[in-house]
N, C-alpha and C positions, 0 to 999 in steps of 0.2 A: 938333761936330754930326755930322761924317762918321763919327767913331768909333762914336757911338751907332747910326747907320744901319747900319753894317757889323756891329755886335754883333746888332742885331735880325735882319738878314738871315741871319747865321750861326746864330742860335737857331731861326729858322724852318726852315732847311734841316735842322738836326738833328732837329727835331720831325717833319719829313717822313720821315726816315730811321727814326726811332723807329716811327712809324705803320706804314710798309711792313714793317719787320722783324717787328713784333708780328703783323701780318696774316698774313704768310707762315708764321711759325712756328705760329700758331693753327690754320692749315689742315692741318698735318701730323698724322698719327695718333700715338698714344703710341709705337708701335714705331719709326717714322721718327725721332721725337725721341730715343728711346733710342739709336738708331744713331749719332746726332750727339753723344750723351753728355749729353743735357738731360732734364729732367723737365717736365711741363706747368706745374708751379708756378713754374718759373724763367723762364718767357717774358717776363714784365714786366722782370725784372732784366736779362736778356740784351739785350732791345731797348733799354733805357736805356743799358747799357753801350756797345753798338754805336753808338747815337746820340751819346754823349759822345765817342767816338773819331773820329767823322766830322768 
């Protein structure tokens, strides 16, 4: 039971990281994203990758 609770908490934290990352990246203009080496269409992918690594 404790394992399930820990997994749920970890998933919730990863989702929060995903939401914050996506929000921060969507607020950048295209030039700022290009400076980081990203395109606007990659934001979802990047946010998920960051959340998975968290």
